[in-house]
N, C-alpha and C positions, 0 to 999 in steps of 0.2 A: 377564520379569526384574523383580525387586523389589529396591529399594535402601532403606537406612535413613539418615536424616539427622535429628540431634537427637531421636532416640527415636521418630520418626514415619515411616510408610511412605507412599510415593507411587510412581506409575507415570510414568516420564519419557517425555513425549510425543515429544520430539525423537528418542530412540532408536527408538521405534516407527515414526516416519515414515521413518527411515533404513532400517529392516528392510523396511518395505513397499515402499520404492523399489527395493531390491535384488531383491525378489520380482518386481516389475514388469519390471525389466531382464531377469531370467532368463526370464520368460514370453515376452518379445519374441523372444529369440534361440533359444528352443526351438520348432521347427516340427513340429507334427503328432504327436510322440511323447508319452509320458507325462511329466508334470511331477512329478518325484519329490521327496518330502519337502519340499514347500513349506509352510512354517509361516506361515499368514496370521493368526496371533495371535488377536485377538478375533473375527475374521470366521469362521474355519473351525469353531471350537468353541462360538461363542456361539449364542444362540437366534436363529433367522432372523426378520428383521422382516417378511417377506412369505411367505405360504403360498398356493399356487394349487392349484385342482383343475380338471382338464380331462377331457373325455369322449374315450375312445379312438376312433381313426380319424376324428377331426375336425380341422379346421385350428385352430392355436393360436399365440399370439404372447406372448413374454416381453420386457419392456423392462428395460434396465439403468438404473434410476432409483430414488431413495430414495422411501419411502412418502409420499404426499401426498393427503390427503382431497379437496383442491380441485384436483387435477390436471386440466388442460384438454386434455392429449394423452397417449397411451399408447405411442406409438412415433414415431420420426423416421427416415425412410429415406434421409437424406442420406449420400452416400458419404464426406463429411468426418467424420461421426460414426463410421462403420464403421472408419476408420483408427485411431481412438483407443480402441476398445472391445476387450477381450479376455474370452473366456468359458472357464470350466472346469466340469467335471462329475464327480461320482461318486455312486454309488447310496447309499452309507452313509458316515458320517464316518470309518470305519476304512479305507476304500479309498483308493488313491492318486488324486489329482486328475489328470484328463486334459484336455488342451487340446481344445476343440471345433472340429471341421472341418466344412465344408459337405459335404452328401451329397445324395442324390436327394430326400429328404424333409425336409432341414434346411438352411435358408438363413440366412446372416448378412447382414442388411440394416440399415444405419445403426446405431442403438443397440439394435436388437431382434434376437431369435432367433425365426425363423419355423419352425414345424413344419407340414409339408404332406404328410400329416397327422401328428398326434402318436400314438405307439404306447404300449402298456403298458410297454414296456421303457424309455421316456423318464423314468419316475418317478425321483426322486432329488434331490440337492442341487446347485444351480447357483450358481457364484460368478463375478461379473463385476467388471471394473475399467474405469474411464474415466480415462485419463491426465490429471492435473491437476484432476480434478473429484471422482471417486469412487474412493478407494484400494481399497475392497473392499466388495462387497455380496453377502449370502447369500440365496438364494431357494430355497424348497422347492416342488417340483412333484409332485403326486400324480395319476396318470392312472388312471381307472377305466372299466370297460366300462359300457355303457348298463344292463346288468342289475344290476351292483353299485351303480350310482347310482340304481336304481329309477326309470328313465325311462319315461314312458308317452306313446306317440304322439309320438316325437321328430321335430321338424320338419326339413325339408331344410335343408342349409347353402348351397344355391345356389338363388337365386330369379331368375326371368325376369319382369319387370314390363312391361306395355304402357304406352308413353308416352301421356299425355293422359287415362288412366283413373285411378280411385281405387284405391289399393292399400295394403296394410299389411305391415309387417315384424315378425315375431314372434321373440323371443329363444328359440332352441331349448333353451337350458339350463334355462329355467324349468319344463320338463316333467320335470326330474330333481330329486332330493332334496326332494320335496314334504313329507317327514316331518320336515324340519329347518327351523328358523326362519331366515328370510333377510330381507335388506333390499330396498329398491326397486332397480330396474335403472337403470344408467347406460349411455347409448348413445354410441358413438364412430363416426365415419365417416372413413375414411382416416387414422386416428390422432387426430383432433380430436373433442372432446366435442360432442354435439348438444344444443342447448337451443332451447326455443321462443322465437321472436322475432317482432316485428311486421313485420320485413322479409320473412318467409316465412310468410304466413298459411296456406299450403297444407300445411305440415308441423306435425303435432301429436304430442305424446307423451302417451299415455294407457294406463293399465293395462299398463305395461311393454311396450307396442307402439309402433311408429312408424306414423302414418297419413299417407299422401301423397295429396292430392286437389286438383289433378291431379298426376301424376308427370311429372317432366322428365328430359331426357337427362342432365343433370348429377347426377341421383340415383344413377347408376351408381357402384359402389365397394365397398370392403370395410367392412362394419359389424361392430363388436365390441360385445357387451353384457357388462357386469360387474355382479355383485351379491355381497354378503357372506353367507356361511353361518356360522351360530353352532353348531358341533358341540361340545356340552358346553362346555368351557373354551377350546376352540381356535377361532380365527377364520380362515376360509378365504375366499379370493377366487375365485369361480366365474367363468370366462370362456369364452365361445363366440363363434365368428365366423360371419358370413353374407356370402357373396358375392352382390351384387345386380347384375344387368345389365338395363338398360332397353332394351327392344326395340320395334320397330314391326311392323305387320302386313307379311307378305311381299308384295313387289310383284306386281302383276298385269300389268305391262308388259314387253315385250321390251327389249333394250338400245337406248339412244338415242345415235346418233352426234353428237358435238359437232364433230368434224373427222376426215376429210372428210365432207361431207354429199352423198350421191348420187355423181356423177362430177365429179372435180376434175382440171383440166389444170394440170400443174406444169412450169415451165421448168427445164431442167437443162443443165449444161455437160458435154459428152461428154469422157470421160477423167478427170473429177474425181469424188471421193466424194460420196455423197448419202445423207441420212437421210430415210426416209418415216415420218411420225408419224400415229398413229391414236388419237384420244381418244374414249373411250366412257363414257357415264354409265349405271351399273347401279343399279336400285332396291335397297332393303333386302331382304336374304334372310338368315334365321338360319343356314341351311345353304347357303352360297353355292356355286353351280356356274358362276360367271362365267368366261369364257374369251375371249381375243382372239388371233387368228392371222392372219399375213400370208401370202398366196399369190400366185404369179405365174401368169398365164394367157396363153399365146400359142399359135401354130399348131404349134410344134415340141414343146412339153412342157407339158401341162396339169396344173394343181394341184401345182406345184412349191413346196414350203414354203421360206420365206426365214428366214435367221438373224435373230433379233430379241431385244430386251430388253423386259421388261414391268415397269412401275412402277405401284403401287397408291396412290391418294390417298383415304384414308377421309374420309367426310363424315357420320359418325355415323348417325343414323336416316334420313338421306336416301339412304344407300347409299354406293357407291364410284365413283370415276372411275379407269379403267384407261388407261394410256398405253403403247401398243405401238409400238416403234421398230424398223423394219427398216433395216439398214445395207447399202448397196451400196458395195463397195470403189472402184469406178469405173463411171461410166455408159457403157454401150456402145450400139451401134446396135440390138442386140437389145432393150435396155431401152426404146428409143424406140418399138418395135413391140409392147410388152407392156402388159397391164392388171395393175396391182397391186391386189389385192383384200384388204380388211381384213374378216375374218369375226369377228363377236361373238356370243356365245351365253350364255344363262342358262336357268334352269329353266322359264321361260315360253315362250321362243322364241329366234329369232336374227334378225340383221340384217347387211347388208353395205354397204360403200362402196368406191368405186374411185378410184384415182389413175392418171392417164395422164401420160406424160412427153413433152415436146416440146423440140426444140433451142432453147436460149436465143439470141436474136438480139442482135447487137451494138447497143448503145444509144449513139447519137450526141448525144442531148440531155442527157447527163450534165452538161456544162458549163453548159447553160441551167438545169438544176435547181439546180446549186450556186450559180449567180448569183442565182436566185430566192430560195434560202434565205438567202444573204448579205444580199440587199436586205431581206428580211423581218426578219432579225436586226437590221440597222441601223435599220429603221423602229421596231422594238420598243424598241431602245436609246434612240432619240431621243424616243419617246413617254414612256418612263420618266424621261428627263432633264427633259422639259417638265413632266411631272406633279410632279416633285420641286421644280422651280424656277420654277413658273409665275408666281408673284407678282413675282419679279425681272424676268422677261421682259416682263410687262405694264407694270411701271414704266418700263423702258427704252423700250418702245414709246410710252408716253404722253409721255415727256420729249421725243421728237422729232416724233412724227406727230400728236399731239392738240393742238388749239389751246388757248390759255390761257382757261379758262372764267371767270376773275375780271375780265376786261376789260369795263368798262362796265356792271357789274351793280349799282352803287350801294351795295355792301356795304363796311363799314369794317373788319370783322374776318373772319379765316378760320374761326374756331371759337369758340364760347362754351363755357366749361368749367363744369360743374355738379357739385358734390360735397357730401358731408355735412359740416357745420361742427360739429366735436366740441370739447367742453371737454377740458382736460388730464386730468381724472379719467376720461374715457371712452376715452382712447387705449388701444389694445391692444398686445400684444407682437409685432406683425408687424415684419418686418425694415425695411419702409418704411411709415410711417403714411399713411393716406389723405390727410390734409391736406398732408403733405410731398410726396406724389406729385403732387397737383394744383397746388401753388404753386411747387414747385422743380423736380422731375424732368421733368414734362411740358413746362413752358415751356423748360427748358434744352435739351431735345432738339428739340422742334418749332419753337421760335423761334430759338434761338441756332445750332443745327446745320443745320436745314432751311429756316429763313427764313419760317416761317408766323407770322401775327399772331394771338395768342389774346386772348380777352376774358375776364378774370377779374373778377368783379363788384366785389370789394373793392379791386382794384387799378386798374381801368380806367374805372369808372363813378363819377362824383362823387356823393356822397350828397346827399340833400336831398329827393328825391321819395318816393313810396310804393314799398315793396319790390316789390310785384307789378308795378307799372308799370315799374320799373327793369329787372326780369327780362325782361319782354316786349319792352321797347325794345332791350335788349342782344341778345336772340335774333334780333330782326328785322334788326339790323345785322350779323349773322353768317351765313356761308355754311354752317357746320356747327354742330351742338350736340353736344359731347362729354359724355356722362353717365357718371360714375364710380359704378358700382353696388356696394353693400355692404349688410349688414344694417341699419346705421344709416341709410343713405340711403332704402331702401324703407319703413322704419317711422317715419321722421322727417319734419319739415316740408319738407325739401329735395325731397320727391317732387313738390311743386307745380311746381318748375322743369322736371321731366320732362314733366308734364302740359301746361305752357305751351309747351314745345318741340314737343310733338306737335301741339297746336292751331295753332301758327305754321307748322309744316311742311305741315299740311293746307291752309292759306291761301296759302302761298308755296312753290311747287314747287322753288325754288332752295335752300331750306333742307333739309338732310338730317341725320339723327340717327346718331351712332355711339355704341354702348354699350360701355363697358369693364367687364368683370366683374372687379372688384378683389378681392372676397372672395365666397365662396359664401353664398347667402342663400335664404330661403324666402319666397315671395310672401304678404303678409298678405291676408286675406279682404276687408279694407276698401279695397283699391286700386280706383281708378276703372276702369271698363270699358275706356276708351280707353288707359289705361296698361298694363293687362293684355295688350291686343292688341299694343301696341307692343313689350313685352318678348318676345313670341313671334315677331314677324315681322322686327324690325330686326336688322341685322348686329351681332354681338357679338365683341369681341376680348378674350381672357382674359389677365389679368396674372398672371404667376408671379414672385413677388418674388425667388426664388433664381436665376432664369436669364434673366429678361426685360430686365434693366437695361442690358446692353451695347448699343451702337448698332447692331451688325450682327445682332441677334437678330430672329426672326420677328415679334415683337410690333411693333416699330417699322416693319417693312416693311408689315405690315397697316395700321398707322396712316397711313403715306404713301399706301397704296392707297385708303383711305376719305376722305382729305383732298381739297380742291379741286385741280384740275389747274392748276398754275402751272409753266410750262415750265422756268424757271430753277431753281425750287425742286426740281422733280422730278429734274433732272439731278444736283443735290447728293444727293438721296435715293437715286438709282439708280447713276449712274456711279461715284461715289466709293466706294461700298460694294459694289455688286453685280457690276460688271465685274471688280473684283479677285477677288471670290468665284468668279465663273464661270471666269475664266482659271486660277485656282488649282486648280479641280476638273478642268479639261482636262489640265493638265500634271502632275497627281499620278500 
C-alpha cells in the first residue's frame, strides 16, 4: 500500500505491522494444511537475506535468526523457543506457502529446523516468524548432490573418537566446491561457536580442522561447520554437520555385582510383599549385550523366571549400572526354601549372585534402640547449645566457683589501657574514634557497668616523671594490659607501651595482655621481635563498630572472660545479662 501526503510518498509502518500480525494469527490457527494467499509483504517477494547450500543425504540445520557476522550460536533447542516459532515453505515464489510439519526426517527443535537427513526435494524458500521478535524472515536453501557439488573424498558425518587419544574433526563440506572461492570455516558445538581459549589448551583450530589432544568425554556432541561461498555475485552459506561420539575401549571384564555379592541372607515378613534388588556394574561396550535376569531355584521347580523391572544408569565411558528388581506379591513358605539367583551377562562373560530369605524375628530391643537414639539426639543438642553459648557458661561458672584472684595481689588497677593518641587532623571517619573508644566507651562499660578499675595514663597517673617510667609503673600496678590495636598504633610511638607490657608480663606472671583489634592493620617490618611474637600468640578480641557497642554483645562477653576474676563483678557481667539470655533461648 502506498499513500500520498503533501506530494510525497511513504510506506506507513503501522499498517504493515497490523497486516503482519494478522498473518501471524492466521498461521497459528491453521494446522497442517496449506496457508493460502498469505501476503507477507516485503518478506515473500524481497531478496532473501540468507542463502544456504547443503549436501544431499546429510544432516542439516536452519535457524530462524537474522544474519549476524558475529553470531555465537546457530540454534537453540529450548522448548520455549519452539512454541514461538512458525515455519513455512514453498519451492518457488509462485507456489502457495505450506506450514511445515514434523516428519520422519524433519524435526522442529527450539528455534531451528533439523533435516535428518536433508533431501534434494527440500530445496526452496523457507519463511519463519518468531512472535514478538522476528515478524518475517526469508531463507533460501539449495540442496545439491555430492556429484553436483564436485565433492572429492567426502568425509563421514559420524565420528567415533577414543577418549584420551589425540583426534581431529574435519569439516566434510570443505571437500566440495573446491572450484569456488570460499572463506575460512567457523565451528560450532551443540549450537555454540568454538573458539581457542587458554582454559582448553587441548583444543586447537587449525587449517579448518579441530584438533583434540587429548579427547575428553565432554567432546561428544553435534559439530557444525560453516563457511561462505562466493559464486559470482551471489554469497552462499555452506553448512555441514558432524556427529561426534567419544568412546572407550570395550571392556575385558565380565559384569561386577555391586549388590548382592556372593550369597546374601535377607530377613522377610511372611505374607508381606518384598522387592529383591540386584545392582550390576557393566564396563563400556560400544555394542552392548548386557543383560540381568532373576530366577528362582528350588526342589520343586528349577530355573523359574521372576517378573522383574530393569533400570539403566549410564556412567559415560565407565559403562552402565543395571538395577534389576524382582517383585514378590507376598512372601510364602516356599520363598523361604528358595534361592533367588541374579544372573548378569555381557559379551565377555557372566556372573551370578544369590539372595536367600529367612523369617524375620520379632525385635524386642526396639524401645532400647529408640531410647539410645533419643539420648544421642539430646546429647548432640546439648553439645550444640554449649558450643554456641560456651562463654556465658564459663562466666557463670567463674562467678560462683572460682575464687577472687585480685585478693592480696598488691595491684591497684584491674587493667592498663594503651591506645594511639591522635591529633584531630588524624581522626578518621569511623563510627567511633579510637580515642573515644578508649576514654569513654571502654570505661563506661568495664568500670561503670561491670565494676572494674582501669588505668588510663592521662587520667589516673599524675604527670611529672619520665614517660617511659610512668608507663612501666602503671603496667606493673595493673593485672591486665588492654592494647587497642590500629594502623596508627602499630606504626606510631604508642607501640612502646605494648613492648613494655610484654616485658612486664614476662617478669610478672600475674600480668596478662588482652589485644583489641580496633581496625585492620598490617605489621610494619620495623616492629621489635618480641612485639611480633606477642601479636601472634596473645588473645585478640575484634571490635566491630556497627554491632559491638551494645552491652549484651559477644565483644563485651569476651572482655569479661579475659579480665581478672572478681566474683561480684563477674556476677554483674554474667547473671544480669547471660541468665536472661539463656532463659529466653529456652522458652522461645
